[in-house]
Residue, then its C-alpha position, 0 to 999 in steps of 0.5 A: x590675258x590680252x595677247x597684244x600685251x603678252x611680252x616675251x622675256x628680253x634676251x638683252x636689256x637694250x630690248x627694253x629701249x622702245x622709243x615711240x615713232x615721235x621719239x625715234x624721229x626726235x633722236x634722229x634729228x638731235x643726232x644729226x644736229x650734233x653731227x652737223x655741229x661737230x663736222x659741218x659747223x666746225x669746218x666752217x668755223x675753221x675756214x673763217x678762222x684761217x681766212x679772216x682771223x688768223x691773217x688779221x692776227x699775223x698782219x698785226x703781230x707778225x705771227x699766228x696765235x700760238x695756243x688754243x687759248x689765244x685762238x679762243x680769245x680771238x674767236x669769242x666775239x665771232x658769230x661763227x664760233x658763237x653759233x657753233x657753240x650754242x648748237x653743239x651745247x644744246x645738241x649735246x644736252x638733247x641726245x640724253x634728254x631724248x632717252x629719258x622718256x623711254x627709260x622712265x616708261x620701262x624703269x620698273x622692268x629695267x630694274x627687274x630684268x637686271x635683278x633677274x639676270x644678276x641672280x642667274x649669272x648665265x655667263x658666270x661673271x660677278x658684280x661687287x657693289x659697295x654702298x659705303x663707297x664715297x663717290x668723289x666730288x669730282x664725279x658728283x659736283x657736275x653733270x659731266x658731259x651734260x648727262x642729267x644726273x651725271x654718272x652716279x645718280x640712283x633713284x630706286x633700289x638696284x637702279x640701272x637707269x643712269x647706266x641705260x641713260x649713259x648708253x642710250x644717250x651716248x649711242x645717239x651722240x655717236x650718230x649710230x642707229x638711233x632706234x636701239x643702243x649699240x655696244x660701241x667698244x671701238x676703242x677696245x677693239x682698236x687697242x686689243x688689235x694693236x696689242x695682239x699684232x704689235x706684241x704677238x707674244x703678249x697674252x694677259x691672264x688678267x686685265x683691269x679696265x679703269x672707269x669701265x662704266x658699262x664695260x663697253x670698252x672692256x668686253x671686246x678684249x675678250x674677243x681678242x684675248x679669250x683667255x683673259x680674266x676681265x675686271x672692270x671698276x667704276x664708282x657708278x653702281x647704276x652703270x655697273x649693274x647695267x654693264x653686268x647685265x649686258x655682259x651676262x646676256x652677251x655670254x661674256x664673263x666679266x667681273x665688275x666692282x664698285x671701287x675708286x681707282x685711286x685705291x683699289x682692293x686687288x693684290x699687288x702684281x695681279x694684272x698683266x694689262x690695265x686699260x682705260x678709255x676717255x677716263x683721265x681727262x675727267x680727273x683732277x691731277x691729284x687723282x691721276x697721279x694716285x691712279x697711275x701709282x696704283x697701275x704700277x702697283x697692280x701690274x705684274x712684271x712685264x705687264x702693260x698699261x694702255x690708256x686711250x686719251x686726248x692727245x696732250x697740247x704739246x702734240x697738237x696744233x693751236x687750232x686742235x687745242x682750241x677745238x678740243x678744249x672747248x669741252x672743258x668750259x662747255x661740256x662740264x669737264x673742268x679737268x680737261x685742259x689741266x690733263x692735256x697740259x701735262x707731260x705724260x712720260x713724266x707723270x708715268x715716271x713719277x708713278x714708278x715706271x721707267x721713263x724709257x718704257x713709256x710710250x705715246x702713239x696713235x693706233x688706227x680705229x679698226x672700224x674705219x682703217x684699211x686693215x690690209x695696211x696694218x702691217x705697213x702701219x706697224x712697220x712705220x711705212x703707213x702713218x696712223x690717222x689723226x686722233x678722232x679722225x680714224x685714230x685713237x691716241x694712247x699712252x702707257x708703259x711696260x712694267x720692268x721685269 
């Protein structure tokens, strides 16, 4: 056998992500372009609004625009907005397109490696799939986030390609090392740190991550709560297969199952902690209500749910709402605005939680926050950073008991 073609077995599925030099350069360019749109062009657009559009509106009406929708109407014909939108949209599409060729080259090996690890289960985790599960139309009707094939598509038996595409394309969109996928998980580390430090006696025996995809924002909880029995559910079989392999290779015992979060098969009061990340804004309101009711059913007395999400309209400025709601029309996230329009304590109360036990807050991103200031943050002496700029907005509740 030619030694040049001898390849040792990978220790992680991401080692099979092997872009060529040209592909690495393309990923680097696209990552930088998306960052340029979301930072430099965003800031230039905001200056144009504040220096030109808003003063003209005040002069005509006596007050600034009162909502994000009003700002959007004013900005639609402005080149600053049109160019920003065009660049951001196309950069978003391209971060995933740059991962397709490396995945297709290694597709067979990706699937075989996943099968091997799933059969060996070195960490003792589990994967339950349900081929009869009806994936909701709100998942299948659109390529959410402009991901080709969306979250759910499968092309061969035991496929992991879509899970790899979400991970490797998403990694480029974050502007991280574009040569290999990273594990992300910053939301999970931030929430877990807040839980441990704000509630030092809280030690969940079992936890559930809703819409877990690959478990990226589930696995880090095991570093903070090593005793916890970790479960993650999603409707996407390829993402769950990919996540199962990732967790097993990392030595993390996680139990993944393919389920619709609107109706789960776990027994009542099974979990002390239920979490999610970037999940509810992808759902129609009817599904959100059902899932919150499931959270109430599944939480043990004294248990907590903590969901990282986009902050609601009522907590944001008109400009922030204009900026964030862009995704609803242009990033295939049609339920974005409806979710952000809700009064979250009322939604949680309707699901069975005591309204006085609900909360909304921003927790620091531990990747960027000065941790020497954390006790000051907990004491209310240091303000949390803004969501998306060093902080994560979370909402949740504690179940009576």
